[in-house]
gemmi code that builds the backbone of each chain (N, CA, C; Angstrom):
import gemmi

chains = {
    "A": [
        ("MET", (2.257, -11.509, 0.445), (2.829, -12.695, -0.237), (2.651, -13.868, 0.522)),
        ("LYS", (1.714, -14.785, -0.437), (1.240, -16.198, -0.012), (1.926, -17.424, -0.842)),
        ("ILE", (2.001, -18.544, -0.561), (2.480, -19.379, -1.491), (1.994, -20.801, -0.279)),
        ("GLU", (1.162, -21.243, -1.823), (0.600, -22.599, -1.237), (1.492, -24.235, -1.781)),
        ("ILE", (1.391, -24.873, -1.230), (2.156, -25.963, -1.978), (0.989, -27.163, -2.204)),
        ("ARG", (0.824, -27.678, -3.201), (0.419, -29.239, -3.684), (1.024, -29.921, -4.460)),
        ("THR", (0.771, -31.378, -4.107), (2.130, -32.024, -4.695), (0.553, -33.166, -5.688)),
        ("VAL", (0.796, -33.142, -6.733), (0.366, -33.717, -8.174), (1.401, -34.720, -9.029)),
        ("GLY", (1.229, -35.862, -8.410), (2.362, -36.597, -9.290), (3.458, -36.603, -7.964)),
        ("ASP", (4.548, -37.179, -8.836), (5.705, -36.158, -8.339), (6.400, -34.546, -8.357)),
        ("VAL", (5.040, -33.948, -8.889), (5.496, -32.229, -9.305), (4.794, -31.283, -7.465)),
        ("ASN", (5.407, -30.972, -7.327), (5.281, -29.451, -7.094), (4.757, -27.966, -6.885)),
        ("VAL", (3.320, -28.286, -7.147), (2.887, -27.399, -7.391), (2.987, -25.912, -6.611)),
        ("LEU", (3.540, -24.412, -6.213), (3.002, -23.506, -6.079), (2.050, -22.638, -6.489)),
        ("ASP", (1.184, -22.252, -5.464), (0.003, -21.563, -6.426), (0.870, -20.411, -5.066)),
        ("ILE", (1.409, -19.064, -6.071), (1.480, -18.174, -5.420), (0.913, -16.704, -5.513)),
        ("SER", (0.232, -15.699, -4.516), (-0.386, -15.334, -4.905), (0.222, -13.766, -3.885)),
        ("GLY", (-0.433, -12.780, -4.178), (0.048, -11.307, -3.542), (1.167, -10.817, -4.751)),
        ("LYS", (2.302, -9.787, -3.782), (3.369, -9.571, -4.710), (4.823, -10.024, -4.789)),
        ("ILE", (5.422, -10.010, -5.480), (6.710, -10.735, -5.645), (7.737, -9.521, -5.728)),
        ("THR", (7.857, -8.991, -4.265), (8.977, -7.788, -4.571), (10.000, -7.749, -3.874)),
        ("LEU", (10.576, -7.042, -3.932), (11.918, -7.446, -3.228), (12.313, -6.808, -1.320)),
        ("GLY", (12.472, -7.775, -1.041), (12.313, -8.076, 0.367), (11.642, -9.731, 0.771)),
        ("GLU", (10.482, -9.175, 2.052), (9.646, -10.463, 2.961), (9.323, -11.547, 0.865)),
        ("GLY", (8.519, -10.346, -0.047), (7.980, -11.315, -1.128), (9.067, -12.491, -1.902)),
        ("THR", (10.219, -12.102, -2.442), (11.329, -12.851, -2.723), (12.396, -13.415, -1.837)),
        ("MET", (12.647, -13.262, -0.754), (13.130, -13.945, 0.094), (11.785, -15.693, 1.112)),
        ("THR", (10.871, -15.234, 0.653), (9.147, -15.991, 0.965), (9.551, -17.040, -0.690)),
        ("VAL", (9.779, -16.653, -1.730), (9.623, -17.989, -3.147), (11.521, -18.724, -2.217)),
        ("ARG", (12.388, -17.559, -2.506), (13.732, -18.938, -2.045), (13.354, -19.665, -0.764)),
        ("ASN", (12.775, -19.724, -0.056), (13.162, -19.936, 0.782), (11.991, -21.447, 0.707)),
        ("THR", (10.829, -21.483, 0.369), (10.400, -22.017, 0.042), (10.591, -23.449, -0.753)),
        ("VAL", (11.178, -21.947, -2.303), (11.524, -23.179, -2.973), (13.067, -24.811, -3.016)),
        ("ARG", (13.764, -23.620, -1.466), (15.377, -24.253, -0.455), (14.175, -26.108, 0.071)),
        ("ASP", (13.292, -25.390, 0.962), (13.040, -26.525, 1.385), (12.355, -27.694, 0.583)),
        ("ILE", (11.548, -27.238, -0.243), (10.999, -28.380, -1.150), (11.998, -28.911, -1.896)),
        ("LEU", (13.488, -28.359, -2.127), (14.664, -29.704, -2.852), (15.053, -30.432, -1.958)),
        ("LYS", (15.343, -29.470, -0.408), (15.600, -30.300, 0.233), (14.202, -31.615, 0.797)),
        ("ASP", (13.041, -31.472, 0.758), (12.416, -32.237, 1.616), (11.620, -33.021, 0.672)),
        ("LYS", (11.350, -32.285, -0.938), (9.678, -32.702, -1.899), (10.386, -33.465, -2.675)),
        ("GLY", (11.715, -33.086, -3.367), (11.983, -33.220, -4.946), (12.510, -32.038, -5.621)),
        ("ASN", (12.558, -32.511, -6.675), (12.956, -31.375, -8.051), (12.569, -31.124, -8.501)),
        ("LYS", (11.080, -31.136, -8.851), (9.721, -30.619, -10.289), (9.387, -29.996, -9.600)),
        ("ILE", (9.470, -28.586, -10.316), (8.679, -27.311, -9.848), (7.789, -26.414, -11.044)),
        ("LEU", (6.711, -26.161, -10.146), (6.333, -25.753, -11.019), (5.199, -24.089, -9.877)),
        ("LEU", (5.591, -23.148, -11.094), (5.507, -22.397, -10.613), (4.093, -22.095, -11.164)),
        ("ASN", (2.944, -21.537, -9.894), (1.467, -20.809, -10.804), (1.616, -19.904, -10.284)),
        ("LEU", (2.126, -18.351, -10.984), (1.323, -17.158, -11.262), (0.471, -16.161, -11.316)),
        ("GLY", (-0.557, -17.081, -11.426), (-1.552, -16.466, -12.067), (-2.547, -15.712, -10.995)),
        ("ASP", (-1.637, -15.064, -9.689), (-2.776, -14.803, -8.718), (-1.287, -13.803, -8.138)),
        ("VAL", (-0.673, -13.180, -9.277), (0.694, -12.630, -8.534), (0.179, -11.408, -9.069)),
        ("ASN", (-0.275, -10.831, -8.146), (-0.800, -9.182, -8.847), (0.553, -8.387, -9.042)),
        ("TYR", (1.713, -8.362, -8.195), (2.481, -7.566, -8.650), (4.090, -7.929, -8.390)),
        ("ILE", (5.113, -7.321, -9.678), (6.178, -8.211, -9.000), (7.078, -7.208, -10.010)),
        ("ASP", (8.313, -6.991, -9.217), (9.746, -6.132, -9.546), (10.910, -6.734, -9.868)),
        ("SER", (11.617, -5.846, -10.751), (13.119, -6.167, -11.049), (13.247, -7.465, -9.957)),
        ("SER", (13.074, -7.205, -8.826), (14.104, -8.134, -7.735), (13.118, -9.314, -7.865)),
        ("GLY", (11.411, -9.748, -8.470), (10.776, -10.820, -8.297), (11.045, -11.432, -9.204)),
        ("ILE", (11.739, -11.024, -10.704), (11.868, -11.722, -11.873), (13.710, -11.832, -11.593)),
        ("GLY", (14.056, -11.042, -10.848), (15.129, -12.117, -10.618), (15.180, -12.778, -9.447)),
        ("GLU", (14.138, -12.992, -8.231), (14.305, -14.072, -7.655), (13.568, -15.988, -8.649)),
        ("LEU", (12.916, -15.334, -9.764), (12.343, -15.710, -10.686), (13.824, -17.154, -11.954)),
        ("VAL", (14.657, -16.514, -11.672), (15.683, -16.188, -12.376), (16.730, -17.215, -11.247)),
        ("SER", (16.684, -16.427, -10.801), (18.091, -17.227, -9.459), (17.530, -18.794, -8.561)),
        ("THR", (15.880, -18.456, -8.572), (15.206, -19.798, -8.321), (15.828, -21.338, -9.650)),
        ("TYR", (15.555, -20.381, -10.941), (15.437, -21.709, -11.767), (16.243, -22.041, -12.078)),
        ("THR", (17.975, -21.257, -11.634), (19.409, -21.917, -11.228), (19.534, -23.011, -10.385)),
        ("THR", (19.232, -22.420, -9.469), (19.518, -23.209, -8.073), (18.872, -24.740, -8.302)),
        ("VAL", (17.387, -24.651, -8.502), (16.412, -26.250, -9.165), (17.347, -26.444, -10.444)),
        ("THR", (17.530, -26.154, -11.214), (18.742, -26.697, -12.422), (19.590, -26.925, -12.512)),
        ("ASN", (20.551, -26.687, -11.224), (22.327, -26.837, -10.782), (21.785, -28.080, -9.551)),
        ("SER", (20.485, -27.847, -9.384), (20.454, -29.505, -8.375), (19.903, -30.678, -9.477)),
        ("GLY", (19.868, -30.579, -10.732), (18.984, -31.180, -11.852), (17.638, -31.688, -11.754)),
        ("GLY", (16.907, -30.604, -10.988), (15.519, -30.389, -11.351), (15.144, -29.832, -12.151)),
        ("GLN", (13.700, -28.845, -12.548), (13.538, -28.474, -13.471), (11.996, -27.472, -12.771)),
        ("LEU", (12.481, -26.523, -13.069), (10.632, -25.629, -12.800), (10.437, -25.130, -14.321)),
        ("LYS", (9.458, -24.681, -14.248), (8.624, -24.158, -15.613), (7.301, -23.481, -14.461)),
        ("LEU", (6.941, -22.532, -15.583), (6.286, -21.282, -14.844), (4.630, -21.494, -15.396)),
        ("LEU", (3.873, -21.322, -14.443), (2.057, -21.081, -14.747), (1.148, -20.115, -14.971)),
        ("ASN", (0.682, -19.998, -16.413), (-0.326, -19.043, -15.706), (0.093, -17.448, -15.417)),
        ("LEU", (1.380, -16.846, -16.839), (1.741, -15.968, -16.547), (0.414, -15.116, -16.102)),
        ("THR", (0.708, -14.431, -15.900), (-0.021, -12.357, -16.400), (0.182, -12.170, -17.011)),
        ("LYS", (-0.665, -11.056, -17.639), (0.046, -10.046, -18.934), (1.316, -9.541, -18.139)),
        ("LYS", (1.156, -8.623, -17.786), (2.681, -8.002, -17.312), (3.800, -9.123, -16.604)),
        ("ILE", (3.319, -10.483, -16.068), (4.590, -10.585, -16.155), (5.001, -11.570, -17.235)),
        ("HIS", (3.861, -11.349, -18.276), (4.620, -12.449, -19.346), (5.803, -10.873, -19.970)),
        ("GLU", (5.112, -9.516, -20.345), (6.368, -8.833, -20.964), (7.116, -8.584, -20.467)),
        ("LEU", (7.305, -8.652, -18.643), (7.943, -8.127, -17.629), (9.640, -9.535, -18.828)),
        ("LEU", (9.311, -10.220, -18.586), (9.756, -11.589, -19.055), (9.999, -11.626, -20.490)),
        ("GLN", (9.579, -11.448, -20.621), (9.240, -11.029, -22.706), (10.667, -9.850, -23.302)),
        ("ILE", (10.510, -9.188, -22.804), (11.549, -7.362, -23.307), (12.687, -7.737, -22.298)),
        ("THR", (12.666, -8.798, -21.551), (14.486, -9.402, -21.144), (14.816, -10.685, -21.586)),
        ("LYS", (13.911, -10.563, -22.560), (14.391, -12.030, -23.394), (14.039, -12.999, -22.576)),
        ("LEU", (13.748, -12.772, -21.169), (13.790, -14.512, -20.490), (12.312, -16.030, -20.831)),
        ("LEU", (11.885, -15.006, -21.537), (10.414, -16.699, -22.207), (11.177, -17.671, -23.329)),
        ("THR", (13.036, -16.862, -23.503), (13.978, -17.792, -23.570), (14.093, -18.739, -22.999)),
        ("VAL", (14.229, -18.897, -21.320), (14.815, -19.678, -20.636), (13.458, -20.104, -19.766)),
        ("PHE", (12.560, -19.788, -20.118), (11.601, -20.611, -18.646), (10.509, -20.950, -19.773)),
        ("GLN", (10.231, -22.443, -19.359), (9.112, -23.381, -20.086), (7.467, -23.004, -19.755)),
        ("VAL", (6.724, -21.672, -20.378), (5.501, -21.414, -19.413), (4.306, -22.301, -20.256)),
        ("PHE", (3.151, -22.522, -19.021), (2.396, -23.274, -19.966), (1.036, -22.392, -19.482)),
        ("GLU", (0.141, -22.340, -19.794), (-1.234, -21.791, -19.700), (-1.908, -22.878, -18.930)),
        ("ASP", (-1.901, -24.325, -19.425), (-2.328, -25.323, -18.616), (-2.183, -25.670, -18.169)),
        ("GLU", (-2.106, -26.220, -16.822), (-1.683, -27.247, -15.517), (-1.229, -28.998, -15.800)),
        ("ARG", (-2.836, -28.954, -16.594), (-2.422, -31.105, -16.709), (-1.689, -30.417, -18.327)),
        ("ALA", (-0.791, -29.765, -18.765), (0.415, -30.216, -19.817), (1.240, -29.627, -19.402)),
        ("ALA", (1.195, -28.412, -18.595), (2.448, -28.147, -17.440), (2.973, -29.900, -16.767)),
        ("ILE", (1.893, -30.469, -15.400), (2.451, -31.297, -15.385), (2.758, -32.457, -16.151)),
        ("ALA", (2.323, -32.931, -16.607), (2.499, -33.675, -18.433), (4.426, -33.026, -18.779)),
        ("SER", (4.470, -32.624, -18.738), (5.294, -32.084, -19.468), (6.850, -32.541, -18.670)),
        ("PHE", (6.552, -33.086, -17.165), (7.356, -32.627, -16.334), (8.572, -34.431, -16.767)),
        ("GLU", (9.288, -34.396, -16.883), (10.349, -35.727, -16.953), (10.503, -36.839, -15.782)),
    ],
    "B": [
        ("MET", (16.316, 19.266, -20.415), (14.775, 19.114, -20.937), (13.904, 20.207, -19.506)),
        ("LYS", (12.973, 20.397, -20.434), (11.601, 21.599, -19.992), (11.045, 20.830, -18.416)),
        ("ARG", (11.238, 21.815, -17.289), (10.422, 21.635, -16.759), (9.967, 23.270, -15.906)),
        ("ILE", (8.712, 22.435, -16.038), (7.653, 23.450, -15.084), (6.785, 22.749, -15.020)),
        ("ALA", (6.129, 22.935, -14.141), (5.005, 21.822, -13.387), (4.769, 22.363, -11.925)),
        ("ASN", (3.872, 21.971, -11.481), (3.649, 21.745, -9.823), (4.099, 21.197, -9.412)),
        ("GLU", (4.604, 21.018, -8.420), (6.007, 19.532, -7.483), (5.250, 19.131, -6.484)),
        ("ILE", (5.311, 17.577, -6.119), (5.240, 17.455, -4.797), (6.657, 16.846, -4.685)),
        ("GLU", (7.938, 17.078, -3.534), (8.123, 16.450, -2.976), (8.473, 15.459, -1.804)),
        ("VAL", (8.976, 13.767, -1.606), (8.932, 13.883, -1.060), (10.164, 13.562, -0.193)),
        ("ILE", (10.349, 12.957, 1.187), (11.866, 12.319, 1.435), (11.987, 12.084, 1.624)),
        ("ILE", (12.614, 10.467, 2.289), (12.339, 9.484, 2.682), (13.821, 8.586, 3.301)),
        ("ASN", (13.367, 8.273, 4.146), (14.964, 7.481, 4.726), (15.131, 6.310, 3.819)),
        ("SER", (16.571, 5.726, 3.946), (16.766, 4.729, 3.388), (16.104, 3.608, 3.454)),
        ("ALA", (15.089, 3.028, 3.893), (14.720, 1.731, 4.271), (13.099, 1.367, 3.702)),
        ("LEU", (13.612, 0.095, 3.132), (13.130, -0.188, 2.048), (11.409, -0.745, 2.135)),
        ("GLU", (11.081, 0.010, 3.775), (9.453, -0.262, 3.681), (9.574, 0.880, 3.404)),
        ("ASN", (9.413, 1.690, 2.982), (9.549, 3.257, 2.418), (8.556, 2.779, 0.945)),
        ("LEU", (9.761, 1.530, 0.412), (8.101, 1.701, -1.209), (7.650, 1.764, -1.137)),
        ("GLU", (6.556, 1.283, -0.533), (4.960, 0.981, -0.352), (4.616, 2.044, -0.113)),
        ("LEU", (5.026, 2.932, -0.015), (4.211, 4.847, 0.397), (4.835, 5.311, -1.024)),
        ("ILE", (6.042, 5.230, -1.492), (6.420, 5.951, -2.514), (5.544, 5.337, -3.316)),
        ("GLN", (4.967, 3.511, -3.515), (4.126, 3.063, -4.664), (2.621, 3.892, -4.180)),
        ("GLY", (2.033, 3.712, -3.126), (1.014, 4.603, -3.210), (0.724, 5.727, -3.397)),
        ("LEU", (1.747, 6.199, -3.408), (2.196, 7.834, -3.606), (1.849, 8.277, -4.969)),
        ("THR", (2.553, 7.047, -6.164), (2.638, 7.308, -6.988), (1.204, 6.924, -8.072)),
        ("ASP", (0.636, 6.382, -7.049), (-0.626, 5.598, -7.666), (-2.059, 6.446, -7.175)),
        ("CYS", (-1.497, 6.894, -6.268), (-2.624, 8.500, -6.287), (-2.167, 9.695, -7.429)),
        ("VAL", (-0.947, 9.416, -7.492), (-0.695, 10.928, -8.299), (-1.000, 10.466, -10.095)),
        ("THR", (-0.829, 9.429, -10.335), (-0.766, 8.563, -11.877), (-2.404, 8.304, -11.694)),
        ("ALA", (-3.049, 8.404, -11.201), (-4.536, 8.356, -11.361), (-5.509, 9.559, -11.483)),
        ("PHE", (-4.457, 10.245, -10.285), (-5.138, 11.615, -10.822), (-4.914, 12.863, -12.105)),
        ("MET", (-3.651, 11.555, -13.016), (-3.443, 12.576, -13.856), (-4.786, 12.008, -15.067)),
        ("ARG", (-4.915, 10.925, -14.802), (-6.195, 9.653, -15.807), (-5.093, 9.398, -16.795)),
        ("PHE", (-3.766, 8.465, -15.884), (-3.114, 8.299, -16.703), (-3.617, 6.019, -17.409)),
        ("GLU", (-3.808, 5.972, -18.461), (-4.800, 4.580, -18.549), (-3.869, 3.382, -17.162)),
        ("ALA", (-4.759, 2.287, -17.289), (-3.962, 1.695, -16.301), (-3.096, 0.875, -16.532)),
        ("ASP", (-2.624, 0.532, -18.022), (-1.633, -0.608, -17.651), (-0.337, 1.113, -17.367)),
        ("THR", (-0.700, 2.028, -17.988), (0.824, 2.743, -18.291), (0.624, 3.362, -16.452)),
        ("ALA", (0.453, 3.207, -15.605), (-0.059, 3.677, -14.177), (0.905, 2.854, -13.561)),
        ("HIS", (0.426, 1.307, -13.755), (1.338, 0.344, -13.273), (2.980, 0.353, -13.363)),
        ("TRP", (2.796, 0.735, -15.129), (4.233, 0.755, -15.614), (4.924, 1.899, -14.896)),
        ("ILE", (4.403, 3.185, -14.795), (5.120, 3.827, -14.190), (5.586, 4.216, -13.151)),
        ("GLY", (4.894, 3.537, -12.087), (4.609, 2.970, -10.736), (6.027, 1.970, -10.433)),
        ("MET", (5.828, 1.536, -11.861), (7.092, 0.095, -11.504), (8.314, 0.986, -11.385)),
        ("SER", (7.977, 2.019, -12.497), (9.951, 2.712, -12.649), (9.787, 3.611, -12.168)),
        ("VAL", (9.148, 3.471, -11.073), (9.329, 4.573, -9.673), (9.813, 3.790, -8.625)),
        ("ARG", (9.016, 2.861, -8.190), (9.689, 1.473, -7.577), (11.032, 1.506, -7.665)),
        ("GLU", (11.445, 1.003, -9.422), (12.959, 0.285, -10.066), (13.876, 1.711, -8.860)),
        ("ALA", (13.023, 3.155, -9.677), (14.230, 3.712, -9.774), (14.363, 4.384, -7.710)),
        ("VAL", (13.601, 4.549, -7.006), (13.575, 4.293, -5.387), (14.219, 3.466, -5.006)),
        ("THR", (14.611, 2.346, -5.561), (14.898, 0.351, -4.714), (16.437, 1.233, -5.345)),
        ("ASN", (16.720, 1.275, -6.540), (17.922, 1.365, -6.651), (19.039, 2.203, -5.374)),
        ("ALA", (18.496, 3.609, -5.139), (18.963, 4.748, -4.577), (18.805, 4.298, -3.550)),
        ("ILE", (17.829, 3.329, -2.463), (17.821, 2.636, -1.610), (19.282, 2.361, -1.116)),
        ("GLN", (18.928, 1.162, -2.389), (19.902, -0.285, -1.710), (21.448, 0.111, -2.100)),
        ("HIS", (22.236, 0.887, -3.542), (22.526, 0.452, -4.159), (23.481, 1.869, -4.366)),
        ("GLY", (22.757, 3.484, -4.179), (22.908, 4.740, -4.106), (23.542, 4.360, -2.187)),
        ("ASN", (22.331, 5.368, -2.010), (22.624, 4.893, -0.166), (22.809, 3.817, 0.668)),
        ("LYS", (23.095, 2.388, -0.407), (23.671, 1.110, 0.623), (22.972, 1.208, 1.730)),
        ("LEU", (21.289, 1.748, 2.267), (20.542, 1.321, 3.384), (21.186, 1.804, 4.206)),
        ("ASP", (21.644, 2.822, 4.040), (22.152, 3.617, 5.514), (20.591, 4.636, 5.542)),
        ("ALA", (20.443, 4.215, 7.053), (18.845, 4.841, 7.392), (19.589, 6.187, 7.460)),
        ("GLY", (20.924, 7.080, 7.476), (21.386, 7.923, 8.122), (20.957, 9.267, 6.774)),
        ("LYS", (21.086, 7.845, 5.250), (21.100, 9.110, 4.121), (19.532, 9.140, 3.904)),
        ("THR", (19.022, 10.490, 3.128), (17.687, 9.807, 2.380), (17.840, 10.255, 0.894)),
        ("VAL", (16.649, 10.030, 0.594), (16.002, 10.278, -0.522), (15.329, 10.565, -1.581)),
        ("VAL", (15.174, 11.562, -2.394), (14.100, 12.404, -2.445), (13.752, 12.615, -3.272)),
        ("ILE", (12.503, 11.980, -3.039), (11.959, 11.930, -4.946), (10.360, 13.123, -5.498)),
        ("VAL", (10.677, 13.375, -6.685), (9.765, 14.966, -7.271), (9.089, 14.431, -7.617)),
        ("PHE", (7.401, 14.738, -7.398), (6.669, 14.575, -8.679), (6.013, 16.159, -9.752)),
        ("GLU", (6.867, 15.645, -11.161), (6.126, 17.212, -11.460), (5.559, 16.898, -12.853)),
        ("LEU", (4.174, 17.847, -12.132), (3.077, 17.423, -12.266), (2.682, 18.532, -13.861)),
        ("ALA", (2.207, 18.041, -14.568), (2.101, 19.547, -16.239), (1.266, 18.619, -17.120)),
        ("ALA", (0.489, 19.880, -17.413), (-0.499, 19.902, -18.765), (-0.143, 18.288, -19.609)),
        ("ASP", (1.743, 18.096, -20.130), (1.517, 17.592, -20.885), (2.494, 16.290, -20.566)),
        ("ARG", (2.211, 16.250, -19.064), (3.582, 15.205, -18.231), (3.758, 14.912, -17.422)),
        ("LEU", (4.284, 13.776, -16.603), (4.906, 13.662, -15.091), (6.264, 12.868, -15.763)),
        ("GLY", (6.886, 14.295, -14.355), (8.113, 13.856, -14.606), (8.094, 13.492, -13.126)),
        ("VAL", (9.531, 12.256, -13.141), (9.861, 12.081, -11.795), (10.926, 11.908, -11.457)),
        ("SER", (11.539, 12.989, -10.657), (12.907, 12.797, -10.288), (13.227, 12.908, -8.977)),
        ("VAL", (14.139, 10.913, -8.686), (15.041, 10.348, -7.643), (16.148, 10.516, -7.147)),
        ("ARG", (16.716, 11.158, -5.962), (17.629, 11.650, -5.940), (18.334, 11.102, -4.569)),
        ("ASP", (19.308, 10.390, -4.766), (20.102, 9.816, -3.688), (21.839, 10.509, -2.889)),
        ("GLN", (21.847, 9.626, -2.017), (23.017, 10.714, -1.398), (24.735, 9.469, -1.554)),
        ("GLY", (24.394, 8.586, -2.682), (25.490, 7.591, -2.771), (26.218, 8.168, -3.078)),
        ("ARG", (27.340, 7.684, -4.405), (28.808, 7.559, -4.465), (29.106, 8.100, -6.428)),
        ("GLY", (26.926, 7.691, -6.932), (27.604, 7.566, -8.163), (27.574, 6.923, -9.262)),
        ("PHE", (27.423, 6.847, -10.188), (27.820, 5.605, -10.853), (26.898, 5.735, -12.307)),
        ("LYS", (28.220, 5.233, -13.454), (27.761, 5.354, -14.559), (26.339, 4.756, -15.588)),
        ("ALA", (26.087, 5.246, -15.852), (24.584, 3.966, -15.769), (24.507, 3.698, -17.614)),
        ("ASP", (25.622, 4.532, -18.006), (25.999, 3.153, -19.604), (27.324, 2.168, -19.100)),
        ("ASN", (27.465, 1.740, -18.074), (28.506, 1.190, -17.723), (27.390, 0.137, -17.413)),
        ("ILE", (26.306, -0.120, -17.232), (25.407, -1.272, -16.321), (25.017, -2.282, -17.685)),
        ("PRO", (26.033, -3.412, -17.503), (25.533, -4.609, -18.690), (24.268, -4.845, -19.211)),
        ("SER", (24.009, -4.707, -20.514), (22.541, -4.895, -20.917), (22.354, -6.732, -19.615)),
        ("PRO", (20.879, -6.095, -19.992), (21.019, -7.839, -19.479), (20.694, -8.818, -19.946)),
        ("LEU", (20.468, -8.380, -21.527), (19.313, -8.526, -22.643), (20.651, -9.840, -23.290)),
        ("ASP", (22.638, -9.379, -23.311), (23.540, -10.109, -23.554), (23.682, -11.540, -22.164)),
        ("GLN", (23.240, -12.340, -23.491), (23.149, -13.407, -24.125), (24.265, -14.551, -22.211)),
        ("ASP", (25.273, -13.485, -22.001), (25.911, -13.588, -20.514), (25.702, -13.386, -19.478)),
        ("ASN", (24.598, -12.736, -19.458), (23.434, -11.837, -18.583), (22.585, -12.367, -18.614)),
        ("LEU", (22.059, -13.139, -19.473), (20.182, -13.709, -19.079), (20.032, -14.387, -17.652)),
        ("LEU", (20.481, -14.889, -17.110), (20.453, -15.672, -16.115), (21.191, -15.105, -15.032)),
        ("LYS", (21.587, -13.493, -14.902), (21.723, -13.298, -13.528), (20.867, -12.582, -13.041)),
        ("PRO", (20.773, -12.439, -11.757), (19.127, -12.236, -10.717), (19.008, -10.579, -10.946)),
        ("SER", (20.537, -10.492, -10.607), (20.005, -8.768, -11.071), (20.533, -7.876, -12.358)),
        ("GLY", (20.213, -6.485, -12.186), (20.724, -6.102, -13.566), (19.482, -5.799, -14.397)),
        ("ARG", (18.280, -5.862, -14.061), (17.369, -5.327, -15.021), (16.043, -4.394, -15.105)),
        ("GLY", (16.150, -3.452, -13.298), (16.173, -2.044, -13.215), (15.746, -0.726, -14.133)),
        ("ILE", (16.840, -0.639, -14.343), (17.120, 0.343, -14.923), (16.600, -0.001, -16.278)),
        ("PHE", (17.698, -1.308, -17.369), (16.282, -1.820, -18.757), (14.500, -1.684, -18.255)),
        ("TYR", (13.796, -1.831, -17.201), (12.783, -1.577, -17.477), (11.851, -0.540, -17.064)),
        ("ILE", (12.946, 0.539, -16.741), (12.887, 1.812, -16.605), (12.826, 2.584, -17.856)),
        ("ARG", (13.697, 2.273, -17.869), (14.029, 2.844, -19.805), (13.289, 1.991, -21.219)),
        ("SER", (12.488, 1.186, -20.857), (11.633, 0.187, -21.527), (10.099, 1.227, -20.778)),
        ("PHE", (9.855, 1.348, -19.963), (8.426, 2.305, -19.961), (8.085, 3.660, -19.635)),
        ("MET", (9.607, 4.716, -19.614), (9.212, 5.501, -19.296), (9.242, 6.196, -20.727)),
        ("ASP", (8.895, 7.333, -21.240), (9.277, 8.118, -22.422), (10.760, 8.419, -22.269)),
        ("GLU", (11.471, 9.305, -21.031), (12.911, 9.964, -20.809), (12.741, 9.591, -19.771)),
        ("VAL", (14.333, 9.049, -20.245), (15.216, 8.521, -18.678), (16.845, 9.409, -18.498)),
        ("GLU", (16.961, 10.470, -18.261), (18.226, 11.488, -17.820), (18.562, 10.972, -16.013)),
        ("PHE", (20.102, 10.127, -16.004), (20.910, 9.723, -15.323), (21.787, 11.471, -14.959)),
        ("LYS", (22.240, 11.749, -13.948), (22.680, 12.775, -13.733), (23.621, 12.280, -12.563)),
        ("SER", (25.364, 12.698, -12.579), (26.025, 12.851, -10.638), (25.693, 14.286, -10.215)),
        ("LEU", (25.467, 14.229, -9.190), (24.975, 15.859, -8.364), (25.892, 16.117, -7.881)),
        ("PRO", (26.531, 17.232, -8.283), (27.970, 17.960, -7.842), (28.645, 17.589, -6.270)),
        ("HIS", (27.351, 17.856, -5.567), (28.005, 17.117, -4.095), (27.731, 15.928, -3.687)),
        ("GLY", (28.021, 15.037, -4.361), (27.609, 13.635, -4.227), (26.467, 13.309, -4.885)),
        ("GLY", (25.939, 11.727, -4.622), (25.505, 11.126, -5.749), (24.171, 11.315, -6.527)),
        ("THR", (23.799, 10.682, -6.958), (23.262, 10.362, -8.391), (21.456, 10.681, -8.338)),
        ("GLU", (20.333, 11.373, -10.175), (19.047, 12.357, -9.576), (19.564, 10.863, -11.032)),
        ("VAL", (17.689, 10.337, -11.246), (17.011, 9.859, -11.575), (16.460, 10.798, -12.260)),
        ("TYR", (16.225, 11.341, -13.382), (15.153, 12.305, -13.967), (14.110, 11.220, -15.346)),
        ("MET", (13.306, 11.164, -15.186), (12.556, 10.410, -15.708), (11.273, 10.626, -15.886)),
        ("VAL", (10.324, 10.951, -17.715), (9.469, 11.633, -18.271), (8.677, 10.159, -18.615)),
        ("LYS", (7.140, 10.505, -17.973), (6.250, 9.860, -19.235), (5.010, 11.089, -19.350)),
        ("ARG", (5.346, 10.920, -21.157), (4.010, 12.341, -21.225), (2.229, 11.592, -21.619)),
        ("ILE", (1.940, 12.753, -20.947), (0.646, 12.030, -21.755), (-0.281, 13.454, -22.475)),
        ("LEU", (-2.160, 12.956, -22.888), (-2.581, 13.400, -23.526), (-3.333, 14.639, -22.917)),
        ("SER", (-3.613, 14.109, -22.210), (-4.668, 14.379, -21.087), (-4.373, 14.511, -18.983)),
        ("ASN", (-5.277, 15.584, -18.829), (-4.958, 15.203, -17.289), (-5.565, 16.108, -17.133)),
        ("GLY", (-6.354, 15.694, -15.324), (-7.113, 16.471, -14.342), (-7.914, 15.355, -14.001)),
        ("GLY", (-8.928, 14.882, -12.663), (-9.232, 14.051, -11.846), (-9.173, 13.838, -10.596)),
        ("GLU", (-9.535, 13.136, -9.834), (-9.462, 13.117, -8.320), (-8.688, 11.843, -7.761)),
        ("CYS", (-7.993, 12.290, -6.842), (-7.108, 10.894, -6.449), (-7.998, 10.241, -5.417)),
        ("ARG", (-7.921, 9.221, -5.879), (-8.432, 8.064, -4.685), (-8.240, 7.188, -3.973)),
    ],
}
model = gemmi.Model(1)
for chain_id, residues in chains.items():
    chain = gemmi.Chain(chain_id)
    for i, (resn, *xyz) in enumerate(residues, 1):
        res = gemmi.Residue()
        res.name, res.seqid = resn, gemmi.SeqId(i, " ")
        for name, pos in zip(("N", "CA", "C"), xyz):
            atom = gemmi.Atom()
            atom.name, atom.element = name, gemmi.Element(name[0])
            atom.pos, atom.b_iso = gemmi.Position(*pos), 0.0
            res.add_atom(atom)
        chain.add_residue(res)
    model.add_chain(chain)
structure = gemmi.Structure()
structure.add_model(model)
structure.setup_entities()
């Protein structure tokens, strides 16, 4: 699992690829977001387009990360959900929680 | 549930590293049985979730305890049994992750996903301790090769 961080304006875009599963994957997401909140601001866009596998712990990590960022006064949004991640979020009603985008420019523009 | 099939039994110790082994084996079984790709993915995820629960919540990551996974390959279905050596639990007591109060909880979705993607799911407390999860995915045809 790999995360590349880009900055577009004041939004931190995390391009995540590989697996987000219990253990290394979830820890990497958690630690990366924690470091960004400490050093780079609290507007975060997770690009999940290249995530080829996620388990319930990975979904839980997205929720946990959302809560952490929101509680810090920031915003966390999702970009480029794969069909499978979309389904996992949909059946657990999490699409009512996350703001989801298919277009990066629209996602960036949506941050306040 | 009726159980007549060829069986593959795998015994692992309670290390999360073994999840990849079980994932790979499950992918192999579903490919052999020619499940459609999306269905195979959800079966793989369901087995992974059950084994994760067995290792993490059942056996509490105790490397001295084992998890037994049995794949039952039948003409009309795939059955998978996952048994741990934990203290057991009542699946019906698990809070629904769909309740508004639970939406933002970081855990508690694994069993919901298993129930969503498999056709039959049964939880059983074992006589000598531990829990068995037995899940079934029905199929229309079988045969093929493991790649």
